[in-house]
C-alpha positions in Angstrom: -4.8 15.1 3.1 -3.1 11.8 3.6 0.0 11.9 1.8 -1.1 8.5 -0.2 -4.5 10.2 -1.1 -3.3 11.3 -4.6 -2.7 7.9 -5.7 -6.1 6.4 -5.1 -8.0 6.0 -8.3 -5.2 6.1 -10.6 -4.2 3.0 -12.7 -1.5 0.4 -11.0 0.9 1.2 -13.7 0.9 4.6 -12.7 1.1 4.1 -8.9 4.0 1.9 -9.7 6.0 4.7 -11.6 5.0 7.4 -9.0 6.3 5.2 -6.0 9.7 4.2 -8.2 10.0 8.1 -8.7 9.8 8.5 -4.7 12.4 6.0 -3.9 10.4 3.0 -3.3 11.7 -0.3 -4.3 9.9 -3.9 -4.9 10.1 -6.4 -2.3 8.1 -8.8 -3.1 5.7 -10.3 -5.7 2.8 -12.5 -4.7 0.2 -13.9 -7.0 -2.1 -10.6 -7.2 0.4 -7.8 -6.3 3.5 -6.5 -6.3 5.0 -5.3 -3.4 7.1 -2.0 -3.0 8.7 -1.0 0.4 9.6 2.6 1.3 12.7 4.6 1.7 12.9 4.4 5.3 12.0 1.0 5.4 8.8 1.1 7.8 6.1 0.9 5.2 5.0 -1.3 2.2 2.8 -0.6 -0.5 0.8 -3.6 -1.8 -0.3 -2.8 -5.9 -2.6 -5.2 -7.6 -4.1 -4.4 -11.6 -7.0 -6.6 -10.7 -8.2 -7.3 -7.0 -11.6 -9.1 -6.3 -10.6 -10.3 -2.7 -7.8 -8.4 -0.9 -10.8 -5.7 0.3 -11.7 -8.3 3.1 -8.7 -8.7 4.4 -8.6 -4.6 5.1 -12.1 -4.8 6.2 -10.8 -7.5 9.0 -7.7 -5.4 9.9 -10.1 -2.5 10.3 -13.1 -4.2 12.2 -10.1 -5.1 14.9 -8.0 -1.9 14.5 -5.4 -2.4 16.9 -5.6 -6.0 17.4 -1.9 -7.3 18.2 -1.8 -10.1 15.7 -2.9 -7.9 12.6 -0.8 -5.2 10.8 -1.9 -1.8 11.1 -3.2 -0.3 7.6 -1.7 2.9 6.5 -3.9 3.5 3.9 -6.5 1.7 1.3 -8.0 2.6 -1.9 -9.4 1.0 -5.1 -7.6 2.1 -8.4 -8.5 2.7 -11.8 -9.7 -0.2 -13.7 -10.3 -3.0 -10.6 -7.2 -2.7 -9.0 -6.0 -1.8 -5.6 -3.5 -0.1 -3.2 -3.1 -1.0 0.5 -0.4 0.7 2.3 0.5 -1.0 5.8 3.7 -1.4 8.3 6.6 -3.7 6.7 6.8 -7.1 7.8 8.8 -10.3 7.6 8.4 -13.7 7.5 8.1 -15.7 10.6 10.2 -18.8 12.1 9.0 -21.9 11.2 8.5 -22.9 14.8 6.6 -19.5 15.5 4.5 -20.1 12.5 3.1 -23.2 13.2 2.5 -22.0 16.8 0.4 -19.6 15.4 -1.7 -21.7 13.1 -2.1 -24.5 16.3 -3.5 -21.7 18.3 -6.0 -20.7 15.4 -7.0 -24.3 15.1 -7.1 -24.8 18.7 -9.6 -21.6 18.8 -9.4 -21.4 23.1 -11.4 -18.8 24.4 -9.5 -15.7 25.2 -6.6 -16.4 23.1 -6.2 -13.0 20.7 -6.1 -15.8 17.7 -9.5 -16.7 18.5 -10.9 -13.3 18.1 -9.3 -12.9 14.9 -10.4 -16.5 13.5 -13.9 -16.0 14.4 -14.2 -12.0 12.9 -12.3 -13.8 9.7 -15.2 -16.6 9.3 -17.7 -14.3 9.6 -16.2 -12.1 7.1 -15.7 -15.3 4.9 -19.4 -16.7 4.8 -20.3 -12.8 3.9 -17.8 -12.6 0.9 -18.8 -16.1 -0.1 -22.3 -14.7 -0.6 -21.2 -11.4 -2.8 -17.9 -11.9 -4.3 -17.4 -13.8 -7.7 -15.0 -16.9 -7.7 -14.4 -16.5 -3.9 -11.9 -18.9 -2.7 -12.2 -18.7 1.2 -10.0 -18.8 4.3 -6.0 -19.3 4.0 -4.5 -19.4 7.7 -1.3 -21.4 6.5 1.8 -20.9 8.3 3.1 -18.6 5.3 0.9 -16.0 6.4 2.5 -15.5 9.8 4.7 -12.8 9.7 6.7 -10.8 12.2 7.5 -6.9 13.2 10.8 -5.6 13.4 10.3 -6.0 17.4 9.7 -10.0 16.7 5.7 -9.6 17.3 3.4 -11.9 14.9 1.0 -10.7 12.3 -1.6 -12.7 10.7 -1.8 -11.7 6.9 -3.4 -12.4 3.6 -6.2 -14.7 5.2 -8.7 -14.9 2.3 -8.2 -15.7 -1.5 -10.1 -15.4 -4.7 -10.1 -18.9 -6.9 -7.5 -17.3 -9.5 -7.0 -20.4 -10.9 -10.7 -20.8 -11.6 -10.9 -17.0 -12.9 -8.4 -17.6 -15.3 -9.6 -21.3 -16.4 -13.1 -20.0 -16.9 -11.9 -16.9 -18.9 -10.0 -18.9 -21.5 -12.9 -21.4 -21.7 -16.0 -19.0 -21.4 -15.0 -15.2 -21.4 -18.7 -14.4 -20.9 -18.8 -16.1 -17.5 -16.1 -13.6 -16.2 -18.0 -10.6 -18.2 -21.0 -11.6 -15.9 -19.4 -12.1 -13.1 -17.1 -8.5 -12.8 -18.1 -5.4 -14.2 -15.8 -3.9 -17.0 -14.9 -1.5 -14.9 -13.2 -3.8 -12.4 -11.6 -6.3 -14.8 -9.7 -3.5 -17.1 -6.2 -5.2 -16.3 -7.5 -8.8 -15.5 -4.5 -10.1 -17.1 -1.7 -7.8 -15.4 -1.8 -10.0 -12.2 1.8 -10.5 -10.9 1.3 -14.6 -11.5 0.6 -14.1 -15.3 3.6 -12.0 -15.5 5.8 -14.5 -13.6 4.5 -17.6 -14.7 2.3 -18.0 -18.1 4.2 -18.8 -21.2 3.6 -16.2 -24.4 1.2 -18.7 -25.9 -1.0 -18.8 -22.4 -0.4 -15.1 -22.0 -1.8 -13.9 -25.7 -5.1 -16.2 -25.5 -5.8 -14.8 -22.0 -5.3 -11.5 -23.4 -7.7 -12.0 -26.3 -10.2 -13.5 -24.1 -9.8 -10.4 -22.1 -9.9 -8.1 -24.9 -13.3 -9.7 -26.5 -15.3 -9.3 -23.3 -13.6 -5.4 -22.5 
């Protein structure tokens, strides 16, 4: 049994509570997820309440398992209500020169470059996701998505995204379209994502929650 197996399928709030109780600490806040670091510093747990896209990045890492430019995924599982828990190795931001160099290698797509292998598989998964995932955003290979290990090795992360601004614009204007796009058991915590908690004003948040409740 994997040590994280008992977290699979729980609501994201309960997962966060268990991580906190076990000594994990928040070390990052993105648009979709809160990132927790393990007590020994070796791992991070990405906890998202509503996750339409991250499973594609996990699929990339597992398809190219062991690739030197992709992080090791320790654990990944869906959570109750449409969230996701992904545990992976702890990484830190790369320097700007190093990150820019990796992006240039991506754009050059030279034969034999390990970056090119990642790009080709990422493009294949992107095309597949564009056909199957509502509000798919596409590929994102900007320098901010280049991190590094403690040993200084570069890693590519978060290479795909969902069109979050569009999702929440449509939720406010036409909730029925969101109900049609996402099954009810996959959007239970639609308004709990980190970007809304960090940026939305009280009135905007109240309106979005009312729209989400109208299609619950």
